Backbone as a chain_set.jsonl record, in Angstrom:
{"seq": "MTHDTDISSRHENRCARPGCLNPVPRNPRGRPRLYCTPACRTATHRHPDTHELLHVEVDHGSTSSRGRPTGQVWLVRLRRGPHHVVIAVGLGRPSAEHLARQIREVVNPPPLATPPQIR", "coords": {"N": [[-116.699, 45.27, -37.788], [-114.637, 42.484, -37.634], [-113.427, 39.811, -39.551], [-112.01, 36.481, -39.643], [-110.698, 36.275, -42.043], [-110.027, 38.822, -42.667], [-107.541, 39.672, -41.877], [-104.676, 41.667, -41.843], [-102.066, 41.607, -44.295], [-99.674, 42.271, -43.245], [-99.619, 41.225, -40.718], [-99.873, 38.601, -41.176], [-98.483, 35.46, -41.818], [-97.194, 33.343, -44.325], [-96.936, 29.878, -45.24], [-93.687, 28.417, -45.491], [-93.118, 26.459, -47.317], [-92.57, 25.786, -50.733], [-95.139, 26.598, -52.972], [-97.21, 26.217, -51.168], [-99.878, 27.92, -49.837], [-101.044, 28.319, -47.413], [-101.978, 29.968, -44.357], [-99.817, 30.604, -41.564], [-100.139, 29.643, -38.251], [-99.749, 31.775, -35.412], [-97.205, 31.607, -32.915], [-97.629, 31.726, -29.404], [-95.44, 32.439, -27.902], [-91.825, 32.5, -28.149], [-89.888, 31.283, -30.982], [-91.082, 32.238, -34.22], [-93.341, 30.282, -36.199], [-92.548, 28.523, -39.221], [-93.772, 26.85, -41.019], [-97.021, 25.63, -41.985], [-98.017, 23.165, -41.157], [-96.769, 20.114, -39.614], [-96.459, 18.258, -41.662], [-95.95, 19.798, -43.965], [-93.458, 20.887, -43.261], [-91.873, 18.556, -43.116], [-92.094, 17.599, -45.761], [-90.81, 19.647, -47.163], [-88.15, 19.449, -46.271], [-87.471, 16.928, -47.114], [-87.411, 17.074, -49.843], [-85.496, 19.128, -50.94], [-85.005, 21.965, -52.971], [-86.083, 20.839, -55.384], [-86.934, 21.866, -57.737], [-84.758, 22.875, -58.966], [-82.362, 21.638, -61.015], [-79.463, 19.49, -60.956], [-76.617, 20.211, -62.672], [-74.025, 19.028, -64.785], [-71.143, 20.352, -66.022], [-68.857, 20.904, -68.696], [-66.123, 22.877, -69.345], [-63.953, 25.497, -70.673], [-60.798, 25.702, -69.122], [-58.434, 27.422, -66.941], [-55.57, 28.738, -68.494], [-53.271, 29.676, -67.492], [-51.823, 28.332, -65.519], [-50.374, 26.123, -66.52], [-49.346, 26.893, -68.889], [-50.375, 26.011, -71.276], [-51.829, 26.043, -74.582], [-54.753, 28.019, -75.431], [-57.941, 26.474, -75.285], [-57.117, 23.89, -74.903], [-57.179, 23.197, -72.279], [-59.35, 22.022, -69.883], [-62.212, 22.105, -67.653], [-64.288, 20.574, -65.099], [-67.475, 21.11, -63.846], [-69.965, 21.311, -61.278], [-73.301, 22.411, -61.084], [-76.027, 23.979, -59.473], [-78.674, 25.911, -59.647], [-77.826, 29.086, -58.401], [-75.505, 28.188, -57.256], [-72.277, 26.668, -57.458], [-69.613, 24.293, -58.017], [-66.257, 23.567, -58.689], [-64.994, 20.664, -59.968], [-62.772, 19.426, -61.214], [-59.727, 20.604, -62.685], [-57.647, 21.544, -65.438], [-57.708, 19.432, -67.212], [-57.549, 17.38, -70.184], [-59.696, 17.512, -73.09], [-61.007, 14.954, -73.748], [-60.694, 13.567, -71.289], [-62.051, 15.266, -69.504], [-64.67, 15.147, -70.554], [-65.201, 12.423, -70.154], [-65.056, 12.204, -67.334], [-67.196, 13.924, -66.651], [-69.332, 12.469, -67.759], [-69.259, 10.168, -66.139], [-69.887, 11.315, -63.646], [-72.475, 12.272, -64.182], [-73.806, 9.81, -64.492], [-73.703, 8.839, -61.89], [-75.04, 10.817, -60.394], [-77.513, 11.209, -61.747], [-78.81, 8.465, -62.368], [-79.228, 6.167, -65.12], [-82.453, 4.899, -66.173], [-83.528, 1.671, -65.036], [-83.028, -1.192, -67.054], [-85.734, -2.416, -68.871], [-87.348, -5.578, -68.794], [-87.466, -7.699, -71.697], [-90.482, -7.828, -73.585], [-92.784, -10.475, -73.344], [-93.752, -12.585, -75.937]], "CA": [[-116.612, 43.874, -37.445], [-113.522, 41.84, -38.324], [-113.51, 38.364, -39.765], [-110.689, 35.838, -39.651], [-110.054, 36.47, -43.341], [-109.716, 40.233, -42.844], [-106.263, 39.975, -41.242], [-103.754, 42.374, -42.728], [-100.929, 40.79, -44.715], [-98.549, 42.635, -42.392], [-99.663, 40.366, -39.543], [-100.11, 37.233, -41.624], [-97.336, 34.762, -42.39], [-97.536, 32.207, -45.178], [-96.086, 28.702, -45.095], [-92.429, 28.55, -46.23], [-93.001, 25.412, -48.337], [-92.922, 26.299, -52.059], [-96.434, 26.178, -53.481], [-98.225, 26.172, -50.108], [-100.354, 29.274, -49.549], [-101.755, 28.321, -46.137], [-101.434, 30.858, -43.328], [-99.124, 29.938, -40.463], [-100.619, 30.152, -36.964], [-98.709, 32.42, -34.604], [-96.841, 31.052, -31.616], [-97.816, 32.73, -28.359], [-94.109, 32.876, -27.463], [-90.745, 31.775, -28.806], [-89.653, 31.504, -32.412], [-92.274, 32.12, -35.07], [-93.403, 29.086, -37.029], [-92.284, 28.73, -40.646], [-94.629, 25.968, -41.81], [-98.389, 25.56, -41.47], [-98.211, 21.858, -40.524], [-95.565, 19.278, -39.624], [-96.339, 17.595, -42.967], [-95.281, 20.743, -44.873], [-92.055, 20.972, -42.857], [-91.231, 17.305, -43.515], [-92.022, 17.542, -47.225], [-89.809, 20.614, -47.613], [-86.802, 18.97, -45.977], [-87.208, 15.698, -47.869], [-87.222, 17.402, -51.259], [-85.005, 20.497, -51.089], [-84.616, 22.455, -54.298], [-86.396, 19.881, -56.435], [-87.167, 22.577, -58.985], [-83.468, 23.212, -59.56], [-81.639, 20.423, -61.351], [-78.016, 19.485, -60.831], [-76.022, 20.147, -64.008], [-72.59, 18.763, -64.889], [-70.678, 21.147, -67.157], [-67.461, 20.856, -69.134], [-65.849, 24.229, -69.825], [-62.532, 25.83, -70.804], [-60.156, 26.027, -67.859], [-57.402, 28.449, -66.948], [-54.348, 28.33, -69.198], [-52.117, 30.342, -66.89], [-51.052, 27.492, -64.613], [-49.481, 25.183, -67.196], [-48.835, 27.482, -70.109], [-50.892, 25.319, -72.456], [-52.61, 26.929, -75.445], [-56.186, 28.143, -75.193], [-58.74, 25.423, -75.895], [-56.608, 22.56, -74.569], [-57.337, 22.983, -70.845], [-60.782, 21.941, -69.594], [-62.591, 21.863, -66.262], [-65.602, 19.974, -64.878], [-68.155, 21.901, -62.818], [-71.343, 20.977, -60.904], [-74.052, 23.647, -60.861], [-77.443, 23.919, -59.123], [-79.116, 27.29, -59.428], [-76.709, 30.026, -58.335], [-74.361, 27.565, -56.594], [-71.474, 25.791, -58.304], [-68.342, 23.827, -57.48], [-65.374, 23.041, -59.729], [-64.554, 19.331, -59.561], [-61.428, 19.162, -61.731], [-59.184, 21.645, -63.561], [-56.409, 21.156, -66.108], [-57.887, 18.177, -67.939], [-57.763, 17.414, -71.623], [-61.131, 17.414, -73.373], [-61.556, 13.598, -73.574], [-60.751, 13.242, -69.859], [-63.118, 16.065, -68.902], [-65.951, 14.581, -71.002], [-65.368, 11.125, -69.498], [-65.374, 12.467, -65.927], [-68.555, 14.477, -66.602], [-70.252, 11.357, -68.029], [-69.296, 9.331, -64.94], [-70.617, 12.05, -62.603], [-73.902, 12.248, -64.563], [-74.345, 8.477, -64.222], [-73.863, 8.698, -60.443], [-76.034, 11.775, -59.909], [-78.784, 10.909, -62.417], [-78.601, 7.156, -62.987], [-80.193, 5.837, -66.173], [-83.483, 3.98, -65.678], [-83.191, 0.257, -65.17], [-83.485, -1.792, -68.308], [-86.973, -3.174, -68.711], [-87.209, -6.894, -69.427], [-88.16, -7.771, -72.988], [-91.863, -8.286, -73.47], [-93.007, -11.863, -73.766], [-94.697, -12.643, -77.066]], "C": [[-115.495, 43.236, -38.271], [-113.753, 40.339, -38.407], [-112.1, 37.802, -39.756], [-109.954, 36.061, -40.968], [-109.655, 37.918, -43.58], [-108.384, 40.631, -42.213], [-105.347, 40.629, -42.261], [-102.581, 41.468, -43.083], [-99.683, 41.112, -43.897], [-98.473, 41.708, -41.183], [-99.825, 38.894, -39.912], [-98.839, 36.655, -42.23], [-97.838, 33.59, -43.206], [-96.528, 31.09, -44.943], [-94.845, 28.848, -45.989], [-92.234, 27.461, -47.282], [-93.397, 25.982, -49.692], [-94.251, 25.717, -52.532], [-97.535, 26.12, -52.443], [-98.61, 27.603, -49.744], [-101.105, 29.361, -48.228], [-101.141, 29.318, -45.17], [-100.796, 30.032, -42.211], [-99.656, 30.504, -39.155], [-99.462, 30.721, -36.155], [-98.453, 31.647, -33.324], [-97.1, 32.11, -30.559], [-96.483, 33.258, -27.822], [-93.064, 32.057, -28.199], [-90.618, 32.125, -30.278], [-90.942, 31.398, -33.204], [-92.197, 30.848, -35.917], [-93.131, 29.458, -38.481], [-93.261, 27.963, -41.522], [-96.0, 25.85, -41.157], [-98.65, 24.248, -40.738], [-96.883, 21.109, -40.483], [-95.364, 18.563, -40.964], [-95.634, 18.501, -43.98], [-93.793, 20.842, -44.546], [-91.297, 19.734, -43.325], [-91.059, 17.232, -45.025], [-90.963, 18.491, -47.766], [-88.4, 20.082, -47.411], [-86.472, 17.676, -46.699], [-86.893, 15.986, -49.323], [-86.713, 18.83, -51.415], [-84.629, 20.802, -52.531], [-84.909, 21.462, -55.417], [-86.62, 20.573, -57.766], [-85.865, 22.967, -59.675], [-82.668, 21.927, -59.782], [-80.143, 20.6, -61.141], [-77.432, 19.271, -62.222], [-74.53, 19.867, -63.894], [-72.123, 19.454, -66.157], [-69.208, 20.882, -67.434], [-67.187, 22.197, -69.793], [-64.344, 24.418, -69.98], [-61.98, 26.217, -69.442], [-59.131, 27.12, -68.025], [-56.155, 27.921, -67.649], [-53.102, 28.894, -68.534], [-51.247, 29.391, -66.083], [-50.055, 26.588, -65.334], [-48.906, 25.732, -68.49], [-49.291, 26.773, -71.37], [-51.742, 26.267, -73.283], [-54.094, 26.921, -75.086], [-56.934, 27.041, -75.932], [-58.26, 24.021, -75.586], [-56.729, 22.24, -73.089], [-58.824, 23.074, -70.523], [-61.01, 21.721, -68.108], [-63.981, 21.241, -66.22], [-66.22, 20.674, -63.677], [-69.548, 21.318, -62.562], [-72.057, 22.275, -60.593], [-75.499, 23.313, -60.512], [-77.861, 25.34, -58.778], [-77.92, 28.221, -59.413], [-75.435, 29.42, -57.738], [-73.605, 26.675, -57.578], [-70.197, 25.398, -57.576], [-67.543, 23.245, -58.647], [-64.794, 21.732, -59.207], [-63.111, 19.075, -59.987], [-61.028, 20.266, -62.697], [-57.932, 21.083, -64.224], [-56.503, 19.843, -66.856], [-57.882, 18.417, -69.439], [-59.249, 17.21, -71.883], [-61.678, 15.989, -73.223], [-61.685, 13.198, -72.1], [-61.878, 13.992, -69.165], [-64.49, 15.514, -69.282], [-66.229, 13.249, -70.309], [-65.742, 11.304, -68.024], [-66.798, 13.003, -65.785], [-69.589, 13.378, -66.83], [-70.382, 10.458, -66.802], [-70.077, 10.015, -63.816], [-72.108, 12.049, -62.915], [-74.538, 10.9, -64.249], [-74.545, 8.241, -62.731], [-75.004, 9.576, -59.939], [-77.422, 11.476, -60.467], [-78.655, 9.559, -63.109], [-79.638, 6.885, -64.071], [-81.242, 4.882, -65.616], [-83.061, 2.533, -65.906], [-83.757, -0.288, -66.47], [-84.753, -2.603, -68.037], [-86.807, -4.525, -69.394], [-87.965, -6.93, -70.747], [-89.569, -8.337, -72.8], [-91.987, -9.701, -74.02], [-94.049, -11.866, -74.868], [-95.552, -13.861, -76.986]], "O": [[-115.427, 43.439, -39.483], [-114.211, 39.701, -37.459], [-111.121, 38.542, -39.849], [-108.723, 36.04, -41.004], [-109.012, 38.221, -44.585], [-108.126, 41.821, -42.034], [-105.26, 40.188, -43.407], [-102.151, 40.655, -42.265], [-98.742, 40.319, -43.858], [-97.384, 41.435, -40.678], [-99.904, 38.04, -39.03], [-98.195, 37.295, -43.061], [-98.797, 32.922, -42.821], [-95.405, 31.335, -44.501], [-94.942, 29.344, -47.112], [-91.284, 27.526, -48.062], [-94.453, 26.604, -49.805], [-94.461, 24.505, -52.498], [-98.703, 25.983, -52.808], [-97.749, 28.405, -49.383], [-101.741, 30.378, -47.949], [-99.924, 29.502, -45.156], [-101.2, 28.897, -41.956], [-99.632, 31.719, -38.958], [-98.341, 30.214, -36.206], [-99.377, 31.098, -32.723], [-96.82, 33.286, -30.791], [-96.407, 34.39, -27.345], [-93.383, 31.034, -28.805], [-91.164, 33.121, -30.752], [-91.798, 30.567, -32.9], [-91.113, 30.406, -36.297], [-93.443, 30.566, -38.918], [-93.549, 28.379, -42.645], [-96.131, 25.956, -39.938], [-99.432, 24.223, -39.788], [-95.967, 21.434, -41.239], [-94.229, 18.293, -41.358], [-94.813, 18.029, -44.766], [-92.96, 20.876, -45.451], [-90.2, 19.848, -43.872], [-89.997, 16.847, -45.514], [-90.284, 18.162, -48.739], [-87.545, 20.242, -48.282], [-85.296, 17.359, -46.878], [-86.178, 15.217, -49.966], [-87.422, 19.671, -51.967], [-84.011, 19.986, -53.215], [-84.077, 21.262, -56.302], [-86.509, 19.942, -58.817], [-85.873, 23.348, -60.846], [-82.343, 21.22, -58.829], [-79.627, 21.717, -61.149], [-77.72, 18.267, -62.873], [-73.853, 20.402, -63.016], [-72.636, 19.184, -67.242], [-68.418, 20.664, -66.515], [-67.919, 22.615, -70.689], [-63.554, 23.613, -69.487], [-62.612, 26.965, -68.697], [-58.972, 27.681, -69.109], [-55.739, 26.786, -67.417], [-51.988, 28.614, -68.976], [-50.042, 29.617, -65.968], [-48.983, 26.316, -64.794], [-48.063, 25.09, -69.117], [-48.668, 26.914, -72.422], [-52.322, 27.206, -72.737], [-54.615, 25.959, -74.521], [-56.6, 26.713, -77.07], [-58.917, 23.05, -75.961], [-56.415, 21.123, -72.676], [-59.48, 24.065, -70.843], [-60.138, 21.225, -67.394], [-64.756, 21.357, -67.169], [-65.588, 20.818, -62.63], [-70.23, 20.886, -63.492], [-71.505, 23.147, -59.922], [-76.126, 22.476, -61.161], [-77.457, 25.895, -57.757], [-77.081, 28.161, -60.312], [-74.394, 30.077, -57.719], [-74.208, 26.014, -58.423], [-69.758, 26.076, -56.646], [-68.084, 22.523, -59.484], [-64.181, 21.694, -58.14], [-62.316, 18.562, -59.2], [-61.859, 20.8, -63.432], [-57.238, 20.247, -63.645], [-55.483, 19.202, -67.11], [-58.173, 19.518, -69.905], [-59.982, 16.781, -70.992], [-62.736, 15.822, -72.615], [-62.666, 12.565, -71.709], [-62.583, 13.423, -68.331], [-65.377, 15.422, -68.434], [-67.365, 12.977, -69.919], [-66.643, 10.63, -67.525], [-67.529, 12.579, -64.89], [-70.622, 13.359, -66.16], [-71.484, 10.032, -66.459], [-70.845, 9.361, -63.111], [-72.926, 11.847, -62.017], [-75.679, 10.845, -63.792], [-75.462, 7.518, -62.341], [-75.836, 9.128, -59.151], [-78.404, 11.49, -59.723], [-78.415, 9.508, -64.315], [-80.787, 7.315, -63.961], [-80.957, 4.131, -64.683], [-82.333, 2.222, -66.848], [-84.832, 0.112, -66.917], [-84.817, -3.378, -67.083], [-86.192, -4.61, -70.457], [-88.99, -6.266, -70.897], [-89.801, -9.209, -71.962], [-91.372, -10.059, -75.025], [-95.098, -11.232, -74.75], [-96.403, -14.076, -77.85]]}, "num_chains": 1, "name": "protein.A"}
């Protein structure tokens, strides 16, 4: 006798939303479902990669293009998990630090100032 919980993991699909362990019902035809409910699908697309933060990095750049000494050429890079993009290359350190600070303020704005408490 087989119960609904005795389904082999080979025939069982789990919801694609991180942290959701619900089984996904099979479609009788067409593409297989990825999410157990429309709510899981919506939540996944509203908050993609929330566990991976966006980092702004300042690093040494290539010295071959301008012939400047090592340590005087800097670059600014955005990184999230395994993905990265170089924003600027060939900057001096103060310029690279300033650009990185401006990007951080846009990407992760500081919390609004709270009004002083009334005494």
